[in-house]
N, C-alpha and C positions, 0 to 999 in steps of 0.2 A: 440318413438325415432328411427331414422334410423342409421344403422351401417355404419360408415365412411369407404369408400374403398380407397385404394391407386390406383388411376386410372392414367395410363400412357398416355402421350400426343399422339395423332394420328401422325403417321409419315408424312401423307399428310393432309393438312388442309381441314377441313369440312367447306364449305362456307355456308353463309346465303342462297344464290340462285345464282348459276353460270350457264353459258350457257351450253346447251347439244346439241352437233352437231351429225348429223346422216350420212352425206356423200352426200346427194342430194344437199346440200347447195353449195358444191364445184363444182358440175356439172353446176349449173346455174351461179355461179361466173365465171367459166371457159368459159362458153358460151358468157358472156359479154365481156370477154377478147378476145376470138377468133374472135368475130364479130366486135370488136372495139367500142362497145357501152358502154363506160366507164363513161359517164357523166349522165345527168338528163333526158335522153330519152332511151327507149329500152323496149324489150319484158318483162323483169323481172318486171319493174315498172307497165306495163299494167296488168300483171297477178296478182301482189300483190293487185292492186286496185280492180280488178274483184273479187278475192277471199275474200278480206277484206269486201267488200260490201255484197257479198253473205252470208258470215259467220255471219255478224252482222244483216242481214235482213234489210238493207237500200239500197237505189237505187244507191248511189255513194260513192266512197272513193277516197281521194286524197292523194297520197304518199308524205310525207314531211320528212325533215331531222331529226326531233325529235318530240315527243309529245308536247313539249312546243311550238314549232312553230305552231302545229295544234291548240293548245289552244289559241295562240295569234290571229290567223286568225279567230277562232270561236268568240272571244271577239270583234274583229274588225267588223265582219259581223253583229253580234248582235247589236253592237252599232250603226252602220249605219242604220240598219233597224228601230231601236227605235228612233234615234235622228238625222239621216241624216249624210252625209259625213262631216268630220271636215275640216275646212279651216285654222286651226292653227297647230302649231307643237306640241300641247299638247295632241292630240289624240281624238278619237270619244267619249270618256266617260268623257271628261274634267269636273271635279267637280261633276260627277254623283255617287251616292251610288250604290253599288252592294253587294248582299248577297253572302257570300262565306263559304264553309266548313271551320271549324276551325281546326280540327285534320286531317292534311294532309301535304303533302310536299309543299314547297313554290311555286313550279312551277304551282300548281293549280291556284293560284291567282295573281302571279306576272304579267301575261299579262294584268290583269285589271289595274294595276298600269302603265304598259307600255302605255296604252291608256288614262291615266289621271283620271281613276276611283278611288273611295274611297271604299276599302273593308270594309264591316260590317260582322263580324264573327258570324256564327250561331253554337251554341253548339252542342255537340254530344249526340246521343241517347244511353242510357245504353244498351238497348236490341240489338243494331246492330253495334255500334261503328261508325255509319255514321251520316250524318246530321239529326238532330231531327226535324221531321215535325211539332211538337207542337211549338218548338222554332221558326221555320220558320214562322208559322202562326202569332205568337206574333210579330215577326219582321215586317211583313207586316202591322200589326195594328199600330205599332209604327212609321214606315217609309212608309207611303202609296204611296210615290212618286217613290219607287224603282221598276224597271221594268226588272231586270236581276238577275238571280241566277246561280252561278257556284258551282256545287255539285260533289264531288269526291267519288269514291267507294273504300273503304279501304281494302288493303291487299288481294283483290280478293274475299271479302265477301260482297255481295250487301246488302244494307239496304232497306229502303222503298222509293226507287226512284220513284215508281208508285205514292205514296202519295205526294212526292215532286212535281211531274209533275202536279197532280191535283190541288195542291195549287197554283202553278204558273199560271195555266189556270184560276183559280178563280180570281186572282188579275191582270190578263192581262200581266203577265211577261214571258219573254223568259227563257228557261233552257239550260245551257251548261253543258253537262255531261262529266266529266273527268273520263273516263273508262281506264286510263293508266294501273291500276293494276288489272283490272277485265276482260280482254279479255277472252272470252269463258264462263264466268259466266252468269247465267240466273236468272230471276225472273218470276215465273209462265210460264216458257218456252220461255220467250222473252229475247233476248240477251242484255247484257249490251252494251251500245254504240248506242242503238236504241231508248232510251227513250227521249233523249234531242232534242231540236230544232236543236242543233249543238252538235257534240260529238268528242272526241279525244281518240285514243288508242296509245299504246307505244310498240316499239320493242327494248327498251333499253337493255343493256347487261345482266341485272339481271331479266328480265321479263319472263313470262311463255313460250313465244317463243321470239326469238331475231334476230336482224340483226346486232348486236353490237350497233347500233343506229337506228334512224328512227321512224316514226309514221304515222298515217293516220288521216285525218279529215273525219268524216262521216256525210252524209247529204242525205235528200230526194229531195233537191232542186238543179236542174241542173244548175241554174244560180250561186248558191253559189259554186258548184264544179268547174265551168268554171272560176269564179273569183279567186278561191283559186289557181288554176293552173297558172293563169296569175300573181297574186301578188307574188307567191312563186318563180317566175323566173324574178324578178326585174321589173314586170309590164310593160313589153315590149309590145307596140302596134303592130297591124297588119299592118306593113309598110315595105318597102324594106330596110329601114335603122333602126338604133336604135332610136326609138321614144318613149317618155315617157310622160304621162299626169298625173300620180300620183306616189306616192312613193311606191316602191316595196321592196321585200326581197329576199335574197338568201336562200330559204327554201325548195327547191325541193329535193326529195329523189334521191339518187344515184342509178343507174342501177346495180352497183356492190353489194351494200348493199341490194338492193331489191332482188338480187339473193339469198342471205342468208335467207331473210324472206320467199321467195317463197319456198325454200327447208325446212323451218321449219313448215309451215302451216299444212302439212299432219300429223304432230306429235303433234298437239295441244291437242287433246283428250288424247293421251298417256301421255303427260306431266301432264295434269290435274289429271288423274288416279293415277299417281305416287305421286303427291303432296297430293292427298286425302289420300293415304296410309300413308304418313308421318304424316299427321294430326291425323289420327285414331290411329296410334301407340303411339303418344304423349298422346292422350286422354285416352287410356287404361293404359299406363305406369305411368301416373301422377294422376290417378283417386283417389288415397288415400292421395294425398297432398292437402293442403288448397289453391288450385289454380283453376282458370277457364280458359278454352281455349277461343280464340276469338269466338264470338257467330255466329250461323247460323240462319238467319232470316227465318221465316216460308215462304214457297213458293219459296225459292231460292235454286239454286245449285251453290255453289261457284266454283271458279277455284283453291282454296286452295293455292294461291301463297305463302303466308307466314303464318306459324303457330305462334301463339302468346299466351301468358298467362298473367293473372293478379293474384297477390298474395292477399289472404284474408287480409284485413287491420289489423285483430287481430294478424296475423303472420308476420307483417312487422317490421323489426328492424328499428332503427332510421337512416334515410338517409337524407343527406343534399346535395343539388345541388346549385351551383352558375351558372354563364353563361357558363362556360367552363369545370368545374370539378365537381366530386361527391365524397362524403365520406360517410361512414356508421359506426355505432357502432354495433359490433356483439353481439347478444343476443341469449341465448339458445333456440333452437326450432324455431327461427325466421330467416328471411333473407330479402333481398330486391333486386330489379333489378340490382343494381350496383354489389352486391356480386356475383349473378348468372352469370352476364356477365364476371366478372373477372375470375371466376372458369371455365367458358367455354373457355375463351381465353387461360387459363393455360393448357388445354388439346388440344389446336390448333383447336378449333371450333369457328365459328363466329356467334355471336348473335348481336342484335341491340336494342337500346331503341325504344319504341313506338314513333311515330311522336310527336314532341313537338308542342302543339297547337299554332296556329298562333297568338292568342291574347297574348301569353306569349313571343313572339319573340320581341327583342329590336326594330326592325324596325317598327313593327306594334302595339306596346304597347298602343299607343294613339288612336287606331281605336275603334269604337264602337263594343260591344260584347253582344249578346243576348242569354240568357239561361232561362230555366224554373225551374232549380233546385236551390231553395233558399239557400241550404247548400253550394253551390259553383259550379264550372265548372265541368261537367261530364268528358270532355276531359282532364282537368288538373288532375283529379283523376286517370283516366286510364293511363296517362303518368307517374304519380308518382308510380303506382303499377305494371306497365306492361312492358313486353319486348317481342321482336321477337326472336324466337328460330331458330337454324340452320334448314333450310327447303329445302336443296338441294335435287333435285329428284334423284341424283346419290348416296346419302347416303344409306348405307346398313342398314338392320334391326339390325345387330350386332353393327354397329357404333352408331346407334340411341339409342340402349339400354345403351351404355356407357354414352351418353349425359344425358339420363334420370336418371341414377345413380348419375351423377354429380349434377344434380338439387336436387335430394333427399338429398345428402350429405349437401347441403346448409341449410337444415332445422334441421340438427343435431347440437350437441354442438359445 
């Protein structure tokens, strides 16, 4: 039994993951202002694309307004390569099935729907919290017509993206790698974002480095890179007037935001080291509790973006969730994600539930779902017993120790 402490709220909120600025960002933003390059052209964009491609180990990067825009263009290019250009308003994947990660943010697969595709959700692997290769193989056996896979890497902890890639090659499918959360993470020394036929990374405000928004499409195909730059600027043709032969998008990265990203890239490894220290302090501080940290797959070096835990099912008190609310019944020596999140909020610290699996979402509840666990969905189980902990890289060891004590108190009477 743990002794309950009277823990006072932090005077300043401890965030899940907030931006960390260093000063160089302002220099590059000011340069954009001073030179009047405030739109979607400029040296900052050029440099971000160069650095992003070099860091990921790919030939080309295309700076875009957000990672979702990058994923949309990935889906569009993959669909055109597989099925040809669409001549309808329904998209290049009209009526086509696509295998997608189940436990992820909706942005991973929404672009499939933008292009008229039908997501089929692949369950999560217990050992990695990422797409289960065994479930993917079963999905191909059940739906042999599928030729596209969209796989996300969760919380900066890569799974078996190498095995996912081999399975795609076996069945003649293309792979889109959503590395939004995994920038800087590696598998056997190979950077996340370099495994897919097409890939996307994010500079959203809470990511490991940030521009407040923005993202990149990563590719080894120069034609794809050129086409992405064209489509992201409303698909204007090379003519002396505004001429358009296909539908385009306002997806290009701003030179001002690119200045922030450019100033952040030199600190990527420093941020990863700080996030790793947060993870390791949780691992040590919670080792005597009936919880498990989010797993590290053999051969991977995560970027440790978000630290998370699952509670041993024997120590779960009764928790009931509907579509928008959660309640629980307190039991001695037991807790649940809802209680821990409430107690963290009470001390002014931000935690979050695990991503609710897509097959559980009202909008996608009728879509096919493939699992290998006859006892039920692995992702659903992780969602039910798990939560993301405050993982801000500016959190001090002393602040984190208070968060750890708060979690311990949840297992007391």
